[in-house]
CHARMM internal coordinates of N, CA and C (Angstrom, degrees):
IC EDIT
DIST 1 N 1 CA 1.4674
DIST 1 CA 1 C 1.5627
ANGL 1 N 1 CA 1 C 108.11
DIST 1 C 2 N 1.3373
ANGL 1 CA 1 C 2 N 111.44
DIHE 1 N 1 CA 1 C 2 N 138.02
DIST 2 N 2 CA 1.4462
ANGL 1 C 2 N 2 CA 116.83
DIHE 1 CA 1 C 2 N 2 CA -179.63
DIST 2 CA 2 C 1.6109
ANGL 2 N 2 CA 2 C 105.95
DIHE 1 C 2 N 2 CA 2 C -115.17
DIST 2 C 3 N 1.2936
ANGL 2 CA 2 C 3 N 114.33
DIHE 2 N 2 CA 2 C 3 N 120.43
DIST 3 N 3 CA 1.4837
ANGL 2 C 3 N 3 CA 118.67
DIHE 2 CA 2 C 3 N 3 CA 179.02
DIST 3 CA 3 C 1.4959
ANGL 3 N 3 CA 3 C 109.43
DIHE 2 C 3 N 3 CA 3 C -97.20
DIST 3 C 4 N 1.3386
ANGL 3 CA 3 C 4 N 118.65
DIHE 3 N 3 CA 3 C 4 N 138.04
DIST 4 N 4 CA 1.4508
ANGL 3 C 4 N 4 CA 125.57
DIHE 3 CA 3 C 4 N 4 CA 178.52
DIST 4 CA 4 C 1.4313
ANGL 4 N 4 CA 4 C 113.42
DIHE 3 C 4 N 4 CA 4 C -135.99
DIST 4 C 5 N 1.3063
ANGL 4 CA 4 C 5 N 117.50
DIHE 4 N 4 CA 4 C 5 N 145.55
DIST 5 N 5 CA 1.4924
ANGL 4 C 5 N 5 CA 123.45
DIHE 4 CA 4 C 5 N 5 CA 173.86
DIST 5 CA 5 C 1.5070
ANGL 5 N 5 CA 5 C 109.60
DIHE 4 C 5 N 5 CA 5 C -64.72
DIST 5 C 6 N 1.2261
ANGL 5 CA 5 C 6 N 118.30
DIHE 5 N 5 CA 5 C 6 N 156.50
DIST 6 N 6 CA 1.5033
ANGL 5 C 6 N 6 CA 122.09
DIHE 5 CA 5 C 6 N 6 CA -171.25
DIST 6 CA 6 C 1.5095
ANGL 6 N 6 CA 6 C 114.10
DIHE 5 C 6 N 6 CA 6 C -56.75
DIST 6 C 7 N 1.3457
ANGL 6 CA 6 C 7 N 118.06
DIHE 6 N 6 CA 6 C 7 N -35.48
DIST 7 N 7 CA 1.4452
ANGL 6 C 7 N 7 CA 118.07
DIHE 6 CA 6 C 7 N 7 CA -175.32
DIST 7 CA 7 C 1.6003
ANGL 7 N 7 CA 7 C 112.30
DIHE 6 C 7 N 7 CA 7 C -107.69
DIST 7 C 8 N 1.3383
ANGL 7 CA 7 C 8 N 114.60
DIHE 7 N 7 CA 7 C 8 N 25.10
DIST 8 N 8 CA 1.4807
ANGL 7 C 8 N 8 CA 117.68
DIHE 7 CA 7 C 8 N 8 CA 176.59
DIST 8 CA 8 C 1.5390
ANGL 8 N 8 CA 8 C 109.36
DIHE 7 C 8 N 8 CA 8 C -69.95
DIST 8 C 9 N 1.2133
ANGL 8 CA 8 C 9 N 119.63
DIHE 8 N 8 CA 8 C 9 N 148.16
DIST 9 N 9 CA 1.4593
ANGL 8 C 9 N 9 CA 122.40
DIHE 8 CA 8 C 9 N 9 CA -179.94
DIST 9 CA 9 C 1.5420
ANGL 9 N 9 CA 9 C 111.22
DIHE 8 C 9 N 9 CA 9 C -114.96
DIST 9 C 10 N 1.2977
ANGL 9 CA 9 C 10 N 117.49
DIHE 9 N 9 CA 9 C 10 N -9.20
DIST 10 N 10 CA 1.4859
ANGL 9 C 10 N 10 CA 120.21
DIHE 9 CA 9 C 10 N 10 CA -175.91
DIST 10 CA 10 C 1.5590
ANGL 10 N 10 CA 10 C 108.49
DIHE 9 C 10 N 10 CA 10 C -135.99
DIST 10 C 11 N 1.3214
ANGL 10 CA 10 C 11 N 113.44
DIHE 10 N 10 CA 10 C 11 N 159.42
DIST 11 N 11 CA 1.5007
ANGL 10 C 11 N 11 CA 121.60
DIHE 10 CA 10 C 11 N 11 CA 179.15
DIST 11 CA 11 C 1.5204
ANGL 11 N 11 CA 11 C 107.09
DIHE 10 C 11 N 11 CA 11 C -138.12
DIST 11 C 12 N 1.3097
ANGL 11 CA 11 C 12 N 120.36
DIHE 11 N 11 CA 11 C 12 N 130.17
DIST 12 N 12 CA 1.4031
ANGL 11 C 12 N 12 CA 124.93
DIHE 11 CA 11 C 12 N 12 CA 177.18
DIST 12 CA 12 C 1.5036
ANGL 12 N 12 CA 12 C 110.81
DIHE 11 C 12 N 12 CA 12 C -95.11
DIST 12 C 13 N 1.3108
ANGL 12 CA 12 C 13 N 121.05
DIHE 12 N 12 CA 12 C 13 N 132.56
DIST 13 N 13 CA 1.3791
ANGL 12 C 13 N 13 CA 129.52
DIHE 12 CA 12 C 13 N 13 CA -176.78
DIST 13 CA 13 C 1.5422
ANGL 13 N 13 CA 13 C 112.54
DIHE 12 C 13 N 13 CA 13 C -127.78
DIST 13 C 14 N 1.2487
ANGL 13 CA 13 C 14 N 116.41
DIHE 13 N 13 CA 13 C 14 N 125.81
DIST 14 N 14 CA 1.5168
ANGL 13 C 14 N 14 CA 117.41
DIHE 13 CA 13 C 14 N 14 CA -176.53
DIST 14 CA 14 C 1.4875
ANGL 14 N 14 CA 14 C 112.34
DIHE 13 C 14 N 14 CA 14 C -72.44
DIST 14 C 15 N 1.3389
ANGL 14 CA 14 C 15 N 112.97
DIHE 14 N 14 CA 14 C 15 N 156.49
DIST 15 N 15 CA 1.5063
ANGL 14 C 15 N 15 CA 117.59
DIHE 14 CA 14 C 15 N 15 CA 176.13
DIST 15 CA 15 C 1.5281
ANGL 15 N 15 CA 15 C 109.65
DIHE 14 C 15 N 15 CA 15 C -59.97
DIST 15 C 16 N 1.2700
ANGL 15 CA 15 C 16 N 119.09
DIHE 15 N 15 CA 15 C 16 N -39.07
DIST 16 N 16 CA 1.5055
ANGL 15 C 16 N 16 CA 119.00
DIHE 15 CA 15 C 16 N 16 CA -179.10
DIST 16 CA 16 C 1.5374
ANGL 16 N 16 CA 16 C 111.13
DIHE 15 C 16 N 16 CA 16 C -65.70
DIST 16 C 17 N 1.3480
ANGL 16 CA 16 C 17 N 120.10
DIHE 16 N 16 CA 16 C 17 N -32.05
DIST 17 N 17 CA 1.4491
ANGL 16 C 17 N 17 CA 122.15
DIHE 16 CA 16 C 17 N 17 CA 176.73
DIST 17 CA 17 C 1.5236
ANGL 17 N 17 CA 17 C 109.22
DIHE 16 C 17 N 17 CA 17 C -69.79
DIST 17 C 18 N 1.2595
ANGL 17 CA 17 C 18 N 118.27
DIHE 17 N 17 CA 17 C 18 N -38.84
DIST 18 N 18 CA 1.4473
ANGL 17 C 18 N 18 CA 122.63
DIHE 17 CA 17 C 18 N 18 CA 174.31
DIST 18 CA 18 C 1.4582
ANGL 18 N 18 CA 18 C 114.53
DIHE 17 C 18 N 18 CA 18 C -61.31
DIST 18 C 19 N 1.3465
ANGL 18 CA 18 C 19 N 116.44
DIHE 18 N 18 CA 18 C 19 N -48.73
DIST 19 N 19 CA 1.4206
ANGL 18 C 19 N 19 CA 119.20
DIHE 18 CA 18 C 19 N 19 CA 178.90
DIST 19 CA 19 C 1.4123
ANGL 19 N 19 CA 19 C 113.45
DIHE 18 C 19 N 19 CA 19 C -67.65
DIST 19 C 20 N 1.2800
ANGL 19 CA 19 C 20 N 121.89
DIHE 19 N 19 CA 19 C 20 N -35.84
DIST 20 N 20 CA 1.4603
ANGL 19 C 20 N 20 CA 124.05
DIHE 19 CA 19 C 20 N 20 CA 175.87
DIST 20 CA 20 C 1.5238
ANGL 20 N 20 CA 20 C 108.35
DIHE 19 C 20 N 20 CA 20 C -64.24
DIST 20 C 21 N 1.3586
ANGL 20 CA 20 C 21 N 121.77
DIHE 20 N 20 CA 20 C 21 N -41.19
DIST 21 N 21 CA 1.4606
ANGL 20 C 21 N 21 CA 122.80
DIHE 20 CA 20 C 21 N 21 CA 178.43
DIST 21 CA 21 C 1.5177
ANGL 21 N 21 CA 21 C 109.07
DIHE 20 C 21 N 21 CA 21 C -63.43
DIST 21 C 22 N 1.3231
ANGL 21 CA 21 C 22 N 119.25
DIHE 21 N 21 CA 21 C 22 N -41.84
DIST 22 N 22 CA 1.4531
ANGL 21 C 22 N 22 CA 121.46
DIHE 21 CA 21 C 22 N 22 CA -176.02
DIST 22 CA 22 C 1.5275
ANGL 22 N 22 CA 22 C 112.35
DIHE 21 C 22 N 22 CA 22 C -72.22
DIST 22 C 23 N 1.3333
ANGL 22 CA 22 C 23 N 115.49
DIHE 22 N 22 CA 22 C 23 N -31.41
DIST 23 N 23 CA 1.5308
ANGL 22 C 23 N 23 CA 119.02
DIHE 22 CA 22 C 23 N 23 CA -178.61
DIST 23 CA 23 C 1.5091
ANGL 23 N 23 CA 23 C 113.45
DIHE 22 C 23 N 23 CA 23 C -86.79
DIST 23 C 24 N 1.3050
ANGL 23 CA 23 C 24 N 117.35
DIHE 23 N 23 CA 23 C 24 N -16.70
DIST 24 N 24 CA 1.4621
ANGL 23 C 24 N 24 CA 122.09
DIHE 23 CA 23 C 24 N 24 CA 178.48
DIST 24 CA 24 C 1.5777
ANGL 24 N 24 CA 24 C 109.89
DIHE 23 C 24 N 24 CA 24 C -136.31
DIST 24 C 25 N 1.3021
ANGL 24 CA 24 C 25 N 113.82
DIHE 24 N 24 CA 24 C 25 N 59.86
DIST 25 N 25 CA 1.5319
ANGL 24 C 25 N 25 CA 116.11
DIHE 24 CA 24 C 25 N 25 CA -170.78
DIST 25 CA 25 C 1.5561
ANGL 25 N 25 CA 25 C 112.08
DIHE 24 C 25 N 25 CA 25 C -63.58
DIST 25 C 26 N 1.3096
ANGL 25 CA 25 C 26 N 121.46
DIHE 25 N 25 CA 25 C 26 N -25.14
DIST 26 N 26 CA 1.4160
ANGL 25 C 26 N 26 CA 122.58
DIHE 25 CA 25 C 26 N 26 CA -176.01
DIST 26 CA 26 C 1.6507
ANGL 26 N 26 CA 26 C 109.05
DIHE 25 C 26 N 26 CA 26 C -83.60
DIST 26 C 27 N 1.3068
ANGL 26 CA 26 C 27 N 113.96
DIHE 26 N 26 CA 26 C 27 N -16.45
DIST 27 N 27 CA 1.5001
ANGL 26 C 27 N 27 CA 112.10
DIHE 26 CA 26 C 27 N 27 CA -175.86
DIST 27 CA 27 C 1.5490
ANGL 27 N 27 CA 27 C 111.27
DIHE 26 C 27 N 27 CA 27 C -118.66
DIST 27 C 28 N 1.3177
ANGL 27 CA 27 C 28 N 116.58
DIHE 27 N 27 CA 27 C 28 N -0.22
DIST 28 N 28 CA 1.4929
ANGL 27 C 28 N 28 CA 118.85
DIHE 27 CA 27 C 28 N 28 CA -179.77
DIST 28 CA 28 C 1.5089
ANGL 28 N 28 CA 28 C 106.97
DIHE 27 C 28 N 28 CA 28 C -99.79
DIST 28 C 29 N 1.3737
ANGL 28 CA 28 C 29 N 116.22
DIHE 28 N 28 CA 28 C 29 N 127.49
DIST 29 N 29 CA 1.4870
ANGL 28 C 29 N 29 CA 123.58
DIHE 28 CA 28 C 29 N 29 CA 173.10
DIST 29 CA 29 C 1.5506
ANGL 29 N 29 CA 29 C 108.03
DIHE 28 C 29 N 29 CA 29 C -126.13
DIST 29 C 30 N 1.3031
ANGL 29 CA 29 C 30 N 117.84
DIHE 29 N 29 CA 29 C 30 N 121.45
DIST 30 N 30 CA 1.4266
ANGL 29 C 30 N 30 CA 118.23
DIHE 29 CA 29 C 30 N 30 CA 170.68
DIST 30 CA 30 C 1.4956
ANGL 30 N 30 CA 30 C 112.37
DIHE 29 C 30 N 30 CA 30 C -78.38
DIST 30 C 31 N 1.2680
ANGL 30 CA 30 C 31 N 118.56
DIHE 30 N 30 CA 30 C 31 N 117.93
DIST 31 N 31 CA 1.4666
ANGL 30 C 31 N 31 CA 121.08
DIHE 30 CA 30 C 31 N 31 CA -179.44
DIST 31 CA 31 C 1.5311
ANGL 31 N 31 CA 31 C 107.76
DIHE 30 C 31 N 31 CA 31 C -102.82
DIST 31 C 32 N 1.3028
ANGL 31 CA 31 C 32 N 114.77
DIHE 31 N 31 CA 31 C 32 N 121.40
DIST 32 N 32 CA 1.5103
ANGL 31 C 32 N 32 CA 119.35
DIHE 31 CA 31 C 32 N 32 CA 176.69
DIST 32 CA 32 C 1.5193
ANGL 32 N 32 CA 32 C 110.91
DIHE 31 C 32 N 32 CA 32 C -111.10
DIST 32 C 33 N 1.2939
ANGL 32 CA 32 C 33 N 113.46
DIHE 32 N 32 CA 32 C 33 N 123.70
DIST 33 N 33 CA 1.4837
ANGL 32 C 33 N 33 CA 119.79
DIHE 32 CA 32 C 33 N 33 CA 177.75
DIST 33 CA 33 C 1.4466
ANGL 33 N 33 CA 33 C 112.16
DIHE 32 C 33 N 33 CA 33 C -107.68
DIST 33 C 34 N 1.3397
ANGL 33 CA 33 C 34 N 118.17
DIHE 33 N 33 CA 33 C 34 N 112.89
DIST 34 N 34 CA 1.4937
ANGL 33 C 34 N 34 CA 120.54
DIHE 33 CA 33 C 34 N 34 CA 177.55
DIST 34 CA 34 C 1.5796
ANGL 34 N 34 CA 34 C 106.54
DIHE 33 C 34 N 34 CA 34 C -92.56
DIST 34 C 35 N 1.2869
ANGL 34 CA 34 C 35 N 117.17
DIHE 34 N 34 CA 34 C 35 N 126.52
DIST 35 N 35 CA 1.5095
ANGL 34 C 35 N 35 CA 120.82
DIHE 34 CA 34 C 35 N 35 CA -173.66
DIST 35 CA 35 C 1.5075
ANGL 35 N 35 CA 35 C 107.02
DIHE 34 C 35 N 35 CA 35 C -114.65
DIST 35 C 36 N 1.3297
ANGL 35 CA 35 C 36 N 117.15
DIHE 35 N 35 CA 35 C 36 N 133.36
DIST 36 N 36 CA 1.4415
ANGL 35 C 36 N 36 CA 125.09
DIHE 35 CA 35 C 36 N 36 CA 170.67
DIST 36 CA 36 C 1.4608
ANGL 36 N 36 CA 36 C 110.79
DIHE 35 C 36 N 36 CA 36 C -137.04
DIST 36 C 37 N 1.3821
ANGL 36 CA 36 C 37 N 113.36
DIHE 36 N 36 CA 36 C 37 N -175.51
DIST 37 N 37 CA 1.5193
ANGL 36 C 37 N 37 CA 117.52
DIHE 36 CA 36 C 37 N 37 CA -178.63
DIST 37 CA 37 C 1.4890
ANGL 37 N 37 CA 37 C 117.18
DIHE 36 C 37 N 37 CA 37 C -58.33
DIST 37 C 38 N 1.3234
ANGL 37 CA 37 C 38 N 117.07
DIHE 37 N 37 CA 37 C 38 N -26.57
DIST 38 N 38 CA 1.5035
ANGL 37 C 38 N 38 CA 122.89
DIHE 37 CA 37 C 38 N 38 CA -176.57
DIST 38 CA 38 C 1.4721
ANGL 38 N 38 CA 38 C 112.86
DIHE 37 C 38 N 38 CA 38 C -90.92
DIST 38 C 39 N 1.3823
ANGL 38 CA 38 C 39 N 117.32
DIHE 38 N 38 CA 38 C 39 N -1.87
DIST 39 N 39 CA 1.4342
ANGL 38 C 39 N 39 CA 119.82
DIHE 38 CA 38 C 39 N 39 CA -175.33
DIST 39 CA 39 C 1.5340
ANGL 39 N 39 CA 39 C 112.56
DIHE 38 C 39 N 39 CA 39 C 129.17
DIST 39 C 40 N 1.3326
ANGL 39 CA 39 C 40 N 116.33
DIHE 39 N 39 CA 39 C 40 N -149.65
DIST 40 N 40 CA 1.5009
ANGL 39 C 40 N 40 CA 119.41
DIHE 39 CA 39 C 40 N 40 CA -177.27
DIST 40 CA 40 C 1.4447
ANGL 40 N 40 CA 40 C 112.11
DIHE 39 C 40 N 40 CA 40 C -130.72
DIST 40 C 41 N 1.3350
ANGL 40 CA 40 C 41 N 111.83
DIHE 40 N 40 CA 40 C 41 N 167.23
DIST 41 N 41 CA 1.4738
ANGL 40 C 41 N 41 CA 121.43
DIHE 40 CA 40 C 41 N 41 CA 178.99
DIST 41 CA 41 C 1.5069
ANGL 41 N 41 CA 41 C 105.18
DIHE 40 C 41 N 41 CA 41 C -133.60
DIST 41 C 42 N 1.3558
ANGL 41 CA 41 C 42 N 122.06
DIHE 41 N 41 CA 41 C 42 N 117.85
DIST 42 N 42 CA 1.3963
ANGL 41 C 42 N 42 CA 126.87
DIHE 41 CA 41 C 42 N 42 CA -176.98
DIST 42 CA 42 C 1.5523
ANGL 42 N 42 CA 42 C 108.98
DIHE 41 C 42 N 42 CA 42 C -101.02
DIST 42 C 43 N 1.3117
ANGL 42 CA 42 C 43 N 118.33
DIHE 42 N 42 CA 42 C 43 N 131.01
DIST 43 N 43 CA 1.4512
ANGL 42 C 43 N 43 CA 122.33
DIHE 42 CA 42 C 43 N 43 CA 174.36
DIST 43 CA 43 C 1.6038
ANGL 43 N 43 CA 43 C 110.56
DIHE 42 C 43 N 43 CA 43 C -135.44
DIST 43 C 44 N 1.3481
ANGL 43 CA 43 C 44 N 110.85
DIHE 43 N 43 CA 43 C 44 N 144.67
DIST 44 N 44 CA 1.5196
ANGL 43 C 44 N 44 CA 118.34
DIHE 43 CA 43 C 44 N 44 CA -179.62
DIST 44 CA 44 C 1.4895
ANGL 44 N 44 CA 44 C 109.36
DIHE 43 C 44 N 44 CA 44 C -106.69
DIST 44 C 45 N 1.3174
ANGL 44 CA 44 C 45 N 114.70
DIHE 44 N 44 CA 44 C 45 N 137.75
DIST 45 N 45 CA 1.5366
ANGL 44 C 45 N 45 CA 121.27
DIHE 44 CA 44 C 45 N 45 CA 173.30
DIST 45 CA 45 C 1.5220
ANGL 45 N 45 CA 45 C 104.44
DIHE 44 C 45 N 45 CA 45 C -119.51
DIST 45 C 46 N 1.2959
ANGL 45 CA 45 C 46 N 116.07
DIHE 45 N 45 CA 45 C 46 N 116.57
DIST 46 N 46 CA 1.4973
ANGL 45 C 46 N 46 CA 120.95
DIHE 45 CA 45 C 46 N 46 CA 172.71
DIST 46 CA 46 C 1.5231
ANGL 46 N 46 CA 46 C 108.98
DIHE 45 C 46 N 46 CA 46 C -94.29
DIST 46 C 47 N 1.3521
ANGL 46 CA 46 C 47 N 110.43
DIHE 46 N 46 CA 46 C 47 N 138.71
DIST 47 N 47 CA 1.4571
ANGL 46 C 47 N 47 CA 118.84
DIHE 46 CA 46 C 47 N 47 CA -179.46
DIST 47 CA 47 C 1.6110
ANGL 47 N 47 CA 47 C 111.80
DIHE 46 C 47 N 47 CA 47 C 53.08
DIST 47 C 48 N 1.2881
ANGL 47 CA 47 C 48 N 115.57
DIHE 47 N 47 CA 47 C 48 N 55.25
DIST 48 N 48 CA 1.4746
ANGL 47 C 48 N 48 CA 118.17
DIHE 47 CA 47 C 48 N 48 CA -174.04
DIST 48 CA 48 C 1.4852
ANGL 48 N 48 CA 48 C 119.19
DIHE 47 C 48 N 48 CA 48 C -71.97
DIST 48 C 49 N 1.3549
ANGL 48 CA 48 C 49 N 115.33
DIHE 48 N 48 CA 48 C 49 N -17.49
DIST 49 N 49 CA 1.4866
ANGL 48 C 49 N 49 CA 119.63
DIHE 48 CA 48 C 49 N 49 CA -171.09
DIST 49 CA 49 C 1.5257
ANGL 49 N 49 CA 49 C 107.91
DIHE 48 C 49 N 49 CA 49 C -122.57
DIST 49 C 50 N 1.4492
ANGL 49 CA 49 C 50 N 113.94
DIHE 49 N 49 CA 49 C 50 N 144.42
DIST 50 N 50 CA 1.4251
ANGL 49 C 50 N 50 CA 122.06
DIHE 49 CA 49 C 50 N 50 CA -179.86
DIST 50 CA 50 C 1.4839
ANGL 50 N 50 CA 50 C 117.31
DIHE 49 C 50 N 50 CA 50 C -102.44
DIST 50 C 51 N 1.3078
ANGL 50 CA 50 C 51 N 115.33
DIHE 50 N 50 CA 50 C 51 N -24.36
DIST 51 N 51 CA 1.4857
ANGL 50 C 51 N 51 CA 116.14
DIHE 50 CA 50 C 51 N 51 CA -178.25
DIST 51 CA 51 C 1.5410
ANGL 51 N 51 CA 51 C 111.64
DIHE 50 C 51 N 51 CA 51 C -152.44
DIST 51 C 52 N 1.3433
ANGL 51 CA 51 C 52 N 115.23
DIHE 51 N 51 CA 51 C 52 N 153.50
DIST 52 N 52 CA 1.4101
ANGL 51 C 52 N 52 CA 125.71
DIHE 51 CA 51 C 52 N 52 CA 179.88
DIST 52 CA 52 C 1.5360
ANGL 52 N 52 CA 52 C 114.09
DIHE 51 C 52 N 52 CA 52 C -63.61
DIST 52 C 53 N 1.2258
ANGL 52 CA 52 C 53 N 122.21
DIHE 52 N 52 CA 52 C 53 N 130.93
DIST 53 N 53 CA 1.5053
ANGL 52 C 53 N 53 CA 117.38
DIHE 52 CA 52 C 53 N 53 CA 175.30
DIST 53 CA 53 C 1.5187
ANGL 53 N 53 CA 53 C 113.66
DIHE 52 C 53 N 53 CA 53 C -68.86
DIST 53 C 54 N 1.2764
ANGL 53 CA 53 C 54 N 119.42
DIHE 53 N 53 CA 53 C 54 N 162.51
DIST 54 N 54 CA 1.4699
ANGL 53 C 54 N 54 CA 121.30
DIHE 53 CA 53 C 54 N 54 CA -179.48
DIST 54 CA 54 C 1.5289
ANGL 54 N 54 CA 54 C 108.45
DIHE 53 C 54 N 54 CA 54 C -60.55
DIST 54 C 55 N 1.2613
ANGL 54 CA 54 C 55 N 115.28
DIHE 54 N 54 CA 54 C 55 N 153.97
DIST 55 N 55 CA 1.5179
ANGL 54 C 55 N 55 CA 124.83
DIHE 54 CA 54 C 55 N 55 CA -177.38
DIST 55 CA 55 C 1.5338
ANGL 55 N 55 CA 55 C 113.90
DIHE 54 C 55 N 55 CA 55 C -47.25
DIST 55 C 56 N 1.3055
ANGL 55 CA 55 C 56 N 115.93
DIHE 55 N 55 CA 55 C 56 N -44.98
DIST 56 N 56 CA 1.5234
ANGL 55 C 56 N 56 CA 120.54
DIHE 55 CA 55 C 56 N 56 CA -175.09
DIST 56 CA 56 C 1.5290
ANGL 56 N 56 CA 56 C 112.28
DIHE 55 C 56 N 56 CA 56 C -82.52
DIST 56 C 57 N 1.3241
ANGL 56 CA 56 C 57 N 119.27
DIHE 56 N 56 CA 56 C 57 N -3.20
DIST 57 N 57 CA 1.4670
ANGL 56 C 57 N 57 CA 120.93
DIHE 56 CA 56 C 57 N 57 CA -178.68
DIST 57 CA 57 C 1.5395
ANGL 57 N 57 CA 57 C 107.49
DIHE 56 C 57 N 57 CA 57 C -79.60
DIST 57 C 58 N 1.3177
ANGL 57 CA 57 C 58 N 118.05
DIHE 57 N 57 CA 57 C 58 N 131.49
DIST 58 N 58 CA 1.4644
ANGL 57 C 58 N 58 CA 125.10
DIHE 57 CA 57 C 58 N 58 CA 172.01
DIST 58 CA 58 C 1.4497
ANGL 58 N 58 CA 58 C 115.89
DIHE 57 C 58 N 58 CA 58 C -93.18
DIST 58 C 59 N 1.3907
ANGL 58 CA 58 C 59 N 118.38
DIHE 58 N 58 CA 58 C 59 N -30.95
DIST 59 N 59 CA 1.4588
ANGL 58 C 59 N 59 CA 121.70
DIHE 58 CA 58 C 59 N 59 CA -177.58
DIST 59 CA 59 C 1.5028
ANGL 59 N 59 CA 59 C 103.70
DIHE 58 C 59 N 59 CA 59 C -157.28
DIST 59 C 60 N 1.3892
ANGL 59 CA 59 C 60 N 113.50
DIHE 59 N 59 CA 59 C 60 N 161.89
DIST 60 N 60 CA 1.4358
ANGL 59 C 60 N 60 CA 123.97
DIHE 59 CA 59 C 60 N 60 CA 178.94
DIST 60 CA 60 C 1.5199
ANGL 60 N 60 CA 60 C 105.17
DIHE 59 C 60 N 60 CA 60 C -128.79
DIST 60 C 61 N 1.3424
ANGL 60 CA 60 C 61 N 116.98
DIHE 60 N 60 CA 60 C 61 N 140.29
DIST 61 N 61 CA 1.3940
ANGL 60 C 61 N 61 CA 124.67
DIHE 60 CA 60 C 61 N 61 CA 174.34
DIST 61 CA 61 C 1.5674
ANGL 61 N 61 CA 61 C 107.92
DIHE 60 C 61 N 61 CA 61 C -101.14
DIST 61 C 62 N 1.3549
ANGL 61 CA 61 C 62 N 114.45
DIHE 61 N 61 CA 61 C 62 N 120.43
DIST 62 N 62 CA 1.5131
ANGL 61 C 62 N 62 CA 119.76
DIHE 61 CA 61 C 62 N 62 CA -179.87
DIST 62 CA 62 C 1.5458
ANGL 62 N 62 CA 62 C 109.19
DIHE 61 C 62 N 62 CA 62 C -110.98
DIST 62 C 63 N 1.2952
ANGL 62 CA 62 C 63 N 110.42
DIHE 62 N 62 CA 62 C 63 N 150.93
DIST 63 N 63 CA 1.4944
ANGL 62 C 63 N 63 CA 116.35
DIHE 62 CA 62 C 63 N 63 CA 172.77
DIST 63 CA 63 C 1.4848
ANGL 63 N 63 CA 63 C 108.63
DIHE 62 C 63 N 63 CA 63 C -74.76
DIST 63 C 64 N 1.2745
ANGL 63 CA 63 C 64 N 115.66
DIHE 63 N 63 CA 63 C 64 N 119.14
DIST 64 N 64 CA 1.4453
ANGL 63 C 64 N 64 CA 123.52
DIHE 63 CA 63 C 64 N 64 CA -174.52
DIST 64 CA 64 C 1.5432
ANGL 64 N 64 CA 64 C 112.54
DIHE 63 C 64 N 64 CA 64 C -57.93
DIST 64 C 65 N 1.3237
ANGL 64 CA 64 C 65 N 114.95
DIHE 64 N 64 CA 64 C 65 N -41.54
DIST 65 N 65 CA 1.4668
ANGL 64 C 65 N 65 CA 118.40
DIHE 64 CA 64 C 65 N 65 CA -179.98
DIST 65 CA 65 C 1.5053
ANGL 65 N 65 CA 65 C 116.45
DIHE 64 C 65 N 65 CA 65 C -61.66
DIST 65 C 66 N 1.3199
ANGL 65 CA 65 C 66 N 115.52
DIHE 65 N 65 CA 65 C 66 N -34.30
DIST 66 N 66 CA 1.4401
ANGL 65 C 66 N 66 CA 121.59
DIHE 65 CA 65 C 66 N 66 CA 178.33
DIST 66 CA 66 C 1.4673
ANGL 66 N 66 CA 66 C 110.51
DIHE 65 C 66 N 66 CA 66 C -70.95
DIST 66 C 67 N 1.3858
ANGL 66 CA 66 C 67 N 119.28
DIHE 66 N 66 CA 66 C 67 N -42.71
DIST 67 N 67 CA 1.4850
ANGL 66 C 67 N 67 CA 121.27
DIHE 66 CA 66 C 67 N 67 CA 175.91
DIST 67 CA 67 C 1.5506
ANGL 67 N 67 CA 67 C 110.19
DIHE 66 C 67 N 67 CA 67 C -61.94
DIST 67 C 68 N 1.3379
ANGL 67 CA 67 C 68 N 114.98
DIHE 67 N 67 CA 67 C 68 N -40.15
DIST 68 N 68 CA 1.5110
ANGL 67 C 68 N 68 CA 117.37
DIHE 67 CA 67 C 68 N 68 CA -177.58
DIST 68 CA 68 C 1.4642
ANGL 68 N 68 CA 68 C 112.30
DIHE 67 C 68 N 68 CA 68 C -66.51
DIST 68 C 69 N 1.3828
ANGL 68 CA 68 C 69 N 115.71
DIHE 68 N 68 CA 68 C 69 N -27.12
DIST 69 N 69 CA 1.4907
ANGL 68 C 69 N 69 CA 113.59
DIHE 68 CA 68 C 69 N 69 CA 176.95
DIST 69 CA 69 C 1.5369
ANGL 69 N 69 CA 69 C 112.93
DIHE 68 C 69 N 69 CA 69 C -61.66
DIST 69 C 70 N 1.2922
ANGL 69 CA 69 C 70 N 118.42
DIHE 69 N 69 CA 69 C 70 N -24.30
DIST 70 N 70 CA 1.4635
ANGL 69 C 70 N 70 CA 120.31
DIHE 69 CA 69 C 70 N 70 CA 176.59
DIST 70 CA 70 C 1.5373
ANGL 70 N 70 CA 70 C 114.24
DIHE 69 C 70 N 70 CA 70 C -95.04
DIST 70 C 71 N 1.3350
ANGL 70 CA 70 C 71 N 115.26
DIHE 70 N 70 CA 70 C 71 N 4.83
DIST 71 N 71 CA 1.4406
ANGL 70 C 71 N 71 CA 119.69
DIHE 70 CA 70 C 71 N 71 CA -178.46
DIST 71 CA 71 C 1.4646
ANGL 71 N 71 CA 71 C 117.07
DIHE 70 C 71 N 71 CA 71 C -83.30
DIST 71 C 72 N 1.4103
ANGL 71 CA 71 C 72 N 112.38
DIHE 71 N 71 CA 71 C 72 N 159.49
DIST 72 N 72 CA 1.4919
ANGL 71 C 72 N 72 CA 117.83
DIHE 71 CA 71 C 72 N 72 CA 175.59
DIST 72 CA 72 C 1.5334
ANGL 72 N 72 CA 72 C 106.27
DIHE 71 C 72 N 72 CA 72 C -137.10
DIST 72 C 73 N 1.2968
ANGL 72 CA 72 C 73 N 111.72
DIHE 72 N 72 CA 72 C 73 N 156.96
DIST 73 N 73 CA 1.4828
ANGL 72 C 73 N 73 CA 117.87
DIHE 72 CA 72 C 73 N 73 CA 176.61
DIST 73 CA 73 C 1.5151
ANGL 73 N 73 CA 73 C 112.53
DIHE 72 C 73 N 73 CA 73 C -70.91
DIST 73 C 74 N 1.2902
ANGL 73 CA 73 C 74 N 121.61
DIHE 73 N 73 CA 73 C 74 N 147.93
DIST 74 N 74 CA 1.4128
ANGL 73 C 74 N 74 CA 123.40
DIHE 73 CA 73 C 74 N 74 CA 175.46
DIST 74 CA 74 C 1.5038
ANGL 74 N 74 CA 74 C 111.68
DIHE 73 C 74 N 74 CA 74 C -54.96
DIST 74 C 75 N 1.2868
ANGL 74 CA 74 C 75 N 119.17
DIHE 74 N 74 CA 74 C 75 N 142.02
DIST 75 N 75 CA 1.4641
ANGL 74 C 75 N 75 CA 117.81
DIHE 74 CA 74 C 75 N 75 CA 178.19
DIST 75 CA 75 C 1.5405
ANGL 75 N 75 CA 75 C 111.16
DIHE 74 C 75 N 75 CA 75 C -103.91
END
COOR INIT
IC SEED 1 N 1 CA 1 C
IC BUILD
């Protein structure tokens, strides 16, 4: 789960998280929790990543809004 303050515009994802998502696409769900003064908002993104990062990359910074376009509320 990645927690973000309410006005955050980016999210950092580790290489290991991306590789896990790509190797187990049916069981990996990226959970994004946006936190503000009134509480939190949880969103799930299924199959959030399309390609493996280069070998020397340790993390990738994603635009939060674009990830949230693929998100769904927990059921």
